[in-house]
C-alpha positions in Angstrom: -32.8 -16.4 -13.0 -36.0 -18.2 -13.6 -37.7 -14.8 -11.8 -35.7 -12.8 -14.4 -37.0 -14.8 -17.2 -33.5 -15.7 -18.2 -32.4 -19.2 -19.2 -28.8 -20.4 -19.3 -27.0 -22.8 -21.1 -24.2 -24.4 -19.7 -21.0 -26.1 -21.4 -18.4 -28.2 -19.5 -15.1 -27.3 -21.1 -11.5 -27.7 -20.6 -8.5 -25.9 -20.9 -7.4 -25.4 -24.5 -10.8 -26.7 -26.3 -12.2 -25.2 -29.0 -15.6 -24.5 -27.4 -13.8 -22.4 -24.8 -12.3 -20.2 -27.2 -15.4 -19.9 -29.1 -17.3 -18.9 -26.0 -14.5 -16.7 -24.5 -13.9 -15.1 -27.9 -9.8 -15.9 -26.7 -7.0 -15.9 -29.8 -4.0 -16.8 -29.7 -1.3 -14.1 -29.2 -0.1 -12.3 -32.1 3.6 -11.9 -30.7 4.0 -8.3 -31.5 3.9 -6.2 -28.4 1.3 -3.6 -28.1 3.0 0.1 -27.3 0.8 2.9 -26.2 2.1 6.5 -26.0 2.5 8.1 -22.6 -0.5 10.5 -21.9 0.0 14.3 -21.9 1.2 15.3 -18.3 -1.2 18.2 -17.0 -0.2 21.4 -15.8 0.5 21.4 -12.4 -1.4 24.4 -10.5 1.1 26.5 -9.0 -1.2 28.3 -6.4 0.6 27.0 -3.8 -2.3 24.6 -2.5 -6.1 23.3 -2.8 -7.3 26.2 -0.7 -8.1 23.7 2.2 -5.1 24.1 4.5 -4.4 27.8 4.4 -1.1 27.6 3.1 0.2 25.8 6.1 0.1 21.9 4.7 -2.2 21.3 8.2 -6.0 20.8 7.4 -7.9 24.2 9.1 -5.0 26.4 8.3 -4.4 27.4 11.9 -1.0 28.8 12.5 0.6 29.1 16.0 -2.4 26.6 17.6 -1.3 23.7 19.3 -3.7 21.1 20.7 -7.1 22.4 22.1 -7.1 25.5 19.4 -5.5 27.6 21.9 -2.6 29.9 21.1 0.7 28.8 22.5 -0.1 24.9 22.4 -2.2 22.9 24.6 -1.6 20.5 27.4 -0.5 20.5 31.0 2.8 22.1 30.1 0.8 25.1 28.3 -1.9 25.3 31.1 0.8 25.9 33.6 2.8 28.6 31.7 -1.0 30.1 31.4 -1.3 30.4 35.1 2.0 31.6 36.0 2.2 35.4 36.7 
């Protein structure tokens, strides 16, 4: 703090002391509950999505493609199906 040119004052206080209330600005509760109005609901966008999923609900919007990006899926079973005549 010395580099910044700040001289801090310190005070020892205990809970409930007047000096603590002065420093923090604490006040005795009024006893009246605060009620805030509910925020206005924004109308929902009904266009079917954000445009990032292509309407499939999956990133990339790839329909009918499994693992590896190949039509028909991926893995050993799919590879075996592709080799069969």
